[in-house]
C-alpha positions in Angstrom: -4.6 -5.9 -11.7 -2.0 -3.8 -9.9 -4.5 -1.0 -9.3 -7.0 -3.6 -7.9 -4.4 -4.7 -5.3 -3.2 -1.1 -4.5 -6.9 0.0 -4.1 -7.6 -2.9 -1.8 -4.7 -2.0 0.4 -5.6 1.7 0.2 -9.1 1.0 1.3 -8.1 -1.1 4.2 -5.8 1.6 5.5 -8.4 4.3 5.2 -10.8 2.0 7.0 -8.4 1.7 9.8 -8.1 5.5 10.1 -5.1 6.5 8.0 -5.6 9.7 6.3 -4.4 11.1 2.9 -3.6 7.8 1.4 -2.5 7.8 -2.2 -1.8 5.2 -4.9 1.5 5.4 -6.6 -0.4 5.8 -9.9 -2.1 8.9 -8.4 -1.1 11.9 -10.5 -1.5 14.3 -7.6 1.6 16.4 -7.4 3.5 16.8 -4.2 2.5 20.5 -3.7 -1.2 19.4 -3.7 -0.8 16.9 -0.9 -1.5 18.3 2.5 1.2 19.3 5.0 0.2 16.6 7.4 1.2 12.9 7.2 0.4 11.1 3.9 0.9 7.6 2.7 1.7 6.2 -0.8 0.9 2.5 -1.7 3.0 1.0 -4.4 4.0 -2.3 -5.9 7.6 -3.0 -6.6 7.2 -6.5 -8.1 4.3 -8.7 -9.2 4.0 -12.3 -10.3 0.8 -14.1 -11.4 0.3 -17.8 -11.9 -1.8 -19.7 -14.5 -5.4 -18.6 -14.2 -8.1 -21.1 -13.0 -11.4 -20.9 -15.0 -14.7 -21.9 -13.7 -18.0 -21.3 -15.7 -18.5 -17.7 -14.7 -15.3 -16.7 -13.0 -11.6 -16.5 -13.7 -9.4 -16.8 -10.7 -5.8 -15.5 -11.0 -3.3 -16.3 -8.1 -0.6 -13.8 -7.5 2.3 -12.7 -5.3 3.2 -9.1 -5.0 5.8 -7.0 -3.1 4.3 -3.8 -2.1 5.6 -0.6 -0.3 3.7 1.5 1.9 5.6 4.9 2.3 4.4 7.1 5.1 5.8 10.7 4.7 5.7 12.8 7.9 4.9 16.5 8.2 8.0 18.7 8.8 9.5 18.8 12.2 8.1 15.4 13.1 10.2 13.0 15.2 10.8 9.4 14.5 8.7 8.4 17.5 5.7 10.2 16.0 5.9 8.6 12.5 6.4 5.0 14.4 3.3 5.8 16.4 1.3 6.8 13.4 2.6 3.5 11.6 1.6 1.4 14.6 -1.9 2.8 15.1 -3.1 3.1 11.5 -0.8 1.3 9.1 0.5 -1.7 11.1 -2.8 -2.7 12.4 -4.3 -2.6 9.0 -1.3 -4.4 7.5 -1.8 -7.3 10.0 -5.1 -8.1 8.3 -3.4 -8.7 4.9 -2.4 -12.1 3.7 1.2 -11.5 3.7 4.4 -10.7 5.8 6.3 -7.8 6.6 9.6 -7.9 4.8 11.3 -5.0 6.3 11.0 -1.4 7.4 13.2 1.6 7.0 13.0 5.2 8.1 15.1 7.8 6.6 15.1 11.6 6.0 14.4 12.7 2.5 16.5 15.8 1.9 14.5 16.8 -1.3 11.3 17.3 0.7 12.8 17.7 4.0 10.7 15.1 5.9 11.1 11.7 7.4 9.8 8.7 5.2 8.9 5.4 6.7 8.8 2.6 4.2 7.4 -0.7 5.0 7.8 -3.7 2.5 5.1 -6.3 2.5 5.1 -9.6 0.6 1.4 -10.3 -0.2 -0.3 -13.2 -2.0 -3.9 -13.7 -3.0 -6.4 -14.4 -5.7 -8.1 -12.0 -8.0 -11.4 -12.8 -9.1 -13.0 -11.5 -12.3 -16.2 -12.3 -14.0 -16.1 -14.3 -17.1 -18.2 -13.5 -20.2 -20.0 -16.6 -21.5 -21.2 -16.3 -25.2 
């Protein structure tokens, strides 16, 4: 289920023009990621409700706290990373069924880059086909 949510967010970001978008479960090491902007989508908490069954489908309501981390290239300013977020990430995030819970930007001394982290609270329903025997 978590990968389904992350992949849906990732696809929406890419449709909106974001480049180099990765899942938190992606095993690509930092060195293989390009030197330009890249984005990582993660889920920090997840809660599902009791499933609802129909004859052919199972509906699972959920709530998830997600994090979208945008890592800027070296020598990028705060203004540049905010502009990137507004143009590619924020516009796509507005289409999600949820709310922006907060945003931070800080310098990561390990990779020597600015990282913008947006926390979103999402809710929705995951549908899966039910096998009937």
